[in-house]
N, C-alpha and C positions, 0 to 999 in steps of 0.2 A: 610434270612435276614442278612445284614453285621453286624459284631461284633460292629461298631460304633453305629449302630441303637439299638442294643440290650442294649449297655451300656448307651446310652441316655435315653432309655425308663425306665431302671432300676434306673438310676440316678434321673430322674423325680419322680418315685414312692417314693424313699427315702426322696426327698425333700418335697413331699406332706404330708408324714407321719408326720414329725416333723415341718411342716411350722408353726403351731400355738403354738409351745413351746416358751414362752418368755425367752429371754436372761437375765441372772442373773450375778451379780457380784461375783468376787472371795472373799469370807471372810477371814479375817485375824485370827479370832477366832469365836467360836460359843457358846453362853451362855448354860452352863449345860454340855458341852462336855469336858471331861478330857483330859489331855495330852495323847500322844501315850503310850500305855502300854509298848511297847518295843521300844528302840531309832531305828531311821533310819536316813540314810544319803542321801541327794539329790545331784544330778549333778548340776554343774554350770548352772545357767539359769533357774532353776527350783525352785518352792517352794512346801512344802507339809504341810498340815493341817489334822487333825483328824476331819471328819465331822459327824461321828455317832459311838458310842460305846455302851457297854451292850449288844451286840447282841450275837447270838449264831451260830457258825459255818458258817460265811458268805461264800457262794459259788458262787453265781451268782448274778449280778445286771443287771437290764433292766429299760426302761422307757416306759411309755405309751404316747399316742399322746398328752395329757396335760401336760407332764412333771413330773408326779408322778414317783417316784422310786420304783420298786418292788424288794425285796431281797430274794433270797433262803437262809434260815437259816437251815442247816442239823440238822435233829433230832427235829426240832420245827415246821416248816412250812414256809409260805411266809408272809413277812411283807411288808406294803406300806407306803411310806413316802412323804410328800409334802414339798415344799420350800417357804419360805417367800421372800420379796424384798430384804433382805440382803444376800441372797445365803444360808442361813442356814435352816436346817430342822425345820418346824413349827408344824408338826404334824406326829404322827407315830400310825399305827394300825396293829393289825394282821388281814391279809386278809384271809389265810387259816391256821388253826391249823391241822397239820398232821406229827407225829413224823417218818413217813416212807419217807417224801420228803428229798432229800439229796444233790441234785445238780442242774439238768436240770430245766431251766425255760425260757419260750419264749412266745412272743405274736404276733398275726397276725398284719400285718401292720396298719390295722385300729383299733387295740386294743380291738376288740370284742370278740376274743377267747384267752384264756390263757392255756398253757400247762406246766405241771410241772412233775417231775420224781422221783421215788424212784428206789430202786434196781431191783424190778421185775416188776414194773408197770409205765406206763405213764397215767396220767389223763388229762382231759380237762374240762374247765369251760367257760360258757358265763361271759364275763367281761364286766363291764359298766365303762368307764373311767370317767364319770361325777360324778358318786357317789363313784367310787372305791370299788365296791362290786362284788362278783361272785355269779352264781346260776348254777343250772343243771349240777352238778358233773357227768362226765361219764368216764368209762375206755376206753381209747384210744387204748392202747397197753398193753399186758400182756404176761406172758410166758417167760420172760428173766431169764437167770441162774444166780445164786448167785455165788460169788468167791472172790478172793483177791482184785479185782477192782469192787467196789459196786456203783460207780457213773455212771449216764447215761445222756449224754449231749443230748439236744433237740434244734433243729434249724428249724424255719419256713422258707422256701424257699421264698424270697422276690418276685421274679417274678413269682411264682406260689404258692401263699399262702395256697392252699388246700393241698400241700405236706409238710411233715415234715420229717426231718432226725434224727433218733436216733441211739445212739452209745453205744455199748456193749464191754467192755474190755475182755481180757483173763481171765481165771479162776484160773491161776497160772502163775508163772514166765515164763516157757516154756509149753505152752498149745499145744501140738502137734496136738491134735484133730482139733483145731480151723483152721488149714489149709483148711478144708472143710467148706464152708459158711453155709451148713445146719446146723452146731452146733450153729449157732447164737451167735457167739463169736468172739472177736478181729475183729470187723465189724461195719460198718455204713450202715443202711438200709433206704430206702425211702418208705414212706407210703402216698397214696392219701386219705386224711380223708374224701373227698367228697364220697368215695365208701366204708367207714368203715362199717363193719357188726355192728348190733345193739349191740353186747357184746364187740366190739372192735376187732382189730387184734390180732392174736397170732404172737409174734415177730419171732419165728423161721420159721413158714410156710407162714407168710404174707408178704406183701410188696416186693420190690425189692432190690437187692444188689447194693448199690452205691459204696462202697469201702471195700475191706477187706484185712487181712494180717496186721492189725493195732493193735499193742499189747494193748495200752490203749490211744486212740485219744481223750483225754477228753475235749479238747477245739478245736471248729472250728467255723469260721466266714466267711462271704461272702465280697468280695472286690467290689468296684462300678461296675464292669463288671458282678457280679454275681457268680464269681468262688469262690469256697470254700477253705479256708486254714486252715489246721489243724496242732496242736501240739501234738506230740507223746511222751509218756513216754516208753523208751525202756527197755531192759533186765537188770538183776542184776545178779552179781556173775558168769560173763561169763569167760569160759575157751576156748582157741582155741588151738587144738593139745596139749592138757595137759598143756598148759601155761596160767596163771592167767592174764587176761588182763583187769579186771574189773575196776580197778582204774580210767581209763580214756577212757574205751570203754564198750559197744558201745554207739555211739552218741545219744542224744535226737535229734528229727527230726521236722522240718518244712516241711509239705507236701502240695504240690498243688494237691488237691483232685479232682478237676475238676468242671465241669458244673452239678449241681445237678439235672438239667432237662434232659440233653442229655447223660451224661456218666453213665455207669453201668459196675459192675463186674470187675473193676480194682484191681489188687493185689500189695500190697505194701511190701511183702517179709515175714513178720512175719508168722510162727515161724522159718523159714528156713534161712532167710537172715536178716542180721544186718548191721549196718552202722558204718564206721570208724570214730572216733573222732581223737585219737592220732595215727598217722600212724606208729609210731616207731615198735610196735610189727608186723607190716606187711610189713616192709620195703623190705624183700626178694620177696614179691609178687609185689612190686610196686605200693601197694595201697595208695590212699590219703585220706585225709579228704573228707568225703562225699560219698566214694565209699562204694559199697555193698561188703560183704563177706559172704560166706557160714558157718554158724554154724554147720549144721547137714543135711545130705542128706534127701530129702523128697519133695513131692509136684512137682515132676518132676524136681527137682534141684539136681545136683550132683557135682557142682563146683562153684567157684565164678564167672566164666564167665556166668554160667546159671543165677545167681542172677542178673547180669547186663542186660541180655536180657529178662529176664522173669518178673521180679519185677520192678515196678515204683520206682525210687530213690527220696530221698528228694531233695527238692530245696535248702535247707540250714540246716545246723546242729548246735546243742548247745553242750556245756559241758556235759559229761556223768553224769547222776544221779542228774542233776540239778532240774528235776521234773517239766516241764512246765504244768501249769494247764489251764489257760485261755489266749486267745490272741483277739485283737481288733485293729481296725484302727482308726486313727485320721480322722478329719472331711473330708480331701481330699485325704485320702489314700497315703500321703507321707511317713507315718511311721506306722509300726505295733508295738503293745506294747504287751509283753508276761510276765505273772507273773511266777516266779520260786519258786515253794513250798520249795524246800530244800531237801537235801539228807540224807538217812541213810546208804547208801552202798558205802561209800566213806570217807576216811580219808586223809587230812582234808575234812571236808564237804564242799559243794558248793551249789549254789542257794540262796534262801532267798533274792530275788531282783526282780526287775522289769527291763526289758530290752527293748531298742528301736531298732527296725530293719528297716533302711531305705528302702523305696520302691520307684519305678519309674513307670511312665506311659510310655509304649513303643509306637512306631508309629503304631502298630496294634490296640491300644486301650486297650490292656492287661496290667495288673499290675504285677509287678515282683520285687524281692529283688535287691538291687543294688549290693550286694557282689557277687563274684564269688561263683559257687558251692562248691568248695573246700576251701573256706575261714574259718579261725578259728577266724576271728575278723569282722563278718558281723553284729555286734550288739555292743551296748554300754550299760552300766549300767546308770539308771537314778534315782533309789531308791533302798536302799539295807540295810540290817542290817550292822553296822559299821564294823564288822568283822566276815564275813560268816563262815570262818574256825573255829571259836569258838562257833558256834551254834550247839545246840543238836537237835535231831529229835527223841524223844522217842515216838513211835506210830505214827499216821498220823497226829495229831494235837498238841502234846505236845511239847513244845520247850521253850528255853530261848530266842527266837528271833521271829520276825514277820514271819507268814506262810502265804505267799501270795497266793490268790486264784482269785477271781473275777476280770475282767477287763472290762471297758466299757467306751466309749467316750461319755461325757456329751452333750445332744442335747441343753442344755441352755448355752453352750459355755464357761463353766468354766475349762474344761480340762479332765483329766483321772481319773476315779474312780477306786480304787482298793480295795480288800477286804483282810482281814486276818482271817483264821478260828482257831488261836491259841486257845486251849481250855481254856486258862485263861480269855479271853475275845474276843469275835467277834467285828471287827472293820471295818469301811470304812474310807479310806483316799482320799483326793483330791490332785492330783498332777497337778500343773499348771505351764505353761511357762510364765516367767516373761516378 
């Protein structure tokens, strides 16, 4: 089938999913919702308002076919929220109470099956969008390792909803064993839930390898053509040939992960190959922003040149240590939005913002960033802490600034919803174009 045909079918499916979601106005304020807990600055042409507060550890936001918003609250569970005619939340309830849930949240296109993840397990439920209730909890996948990266993203493949993608990060900064997919770490695997054993899949031995060599690909989303785009948190405290390069290297990455139905076993370099952000320390090698370099030999790699030929390079890169968490497209995929959680391994700190990455639709029907591969300016800030360099990052969620996490484009037409998991208060903001 031609790519244009695939895209047309996939786009029609997405349109059908949200065809009944009523369009809502952008509110200027909502009764009972306090001001932003921490200040934020918006780019010209944008507005921001806090649409929900008093939450815990907001990590992921999604919508069902009727427009209700489901929120993954780490260490608490899944909450569900409906909206009134004024665009504000008019009801909130706990859908699932489970302190093990901490990030992943996904619905099938018809909103009848819900998936959510903890560190070691993915569960599924039957979900009724009319009553906003769940039933029949099952273990979908278990046996995932614990480690420094404890969140597991889950994505339902839109063109093949029986298949889900589940990600596990590395269990330490340089997890050398994860070069082998059998470890089930630094990897994204695909599972056909229509063929799941009664007790669910074992993550390490079940499913198929979609992509590996991904240190912590915590956010990924499909474009209108069905291709998966992921954002990767790269390494900390990196030294190359004895030189400390960690201030501005390695780059965080935007990866074109491929077709989740057709592509398998693609390797993206970790833990052997990393990506340049600031090329100055690599000037003698002629490397540019976006180039792969070898950190340590292994996995059949013994040189920078091997990294280039054997590992899939990122399509675009971000400032080192900015910590991308989630990515999403706007309604027509002219822009991708990425939340940057913020750094602990850099002085001055960076991140603590939402960025906009312009995309274009190619003649082939594929979608691609506008910027060149070696660009350091392929995105712009649209919402950020007023002074990211003054932000603290004590632990994963403690800070004197917003800690941006969830990102989702509102099917009711109001704009971009983003979350903050700052331990002082979990919040959801609405960013709208004026």
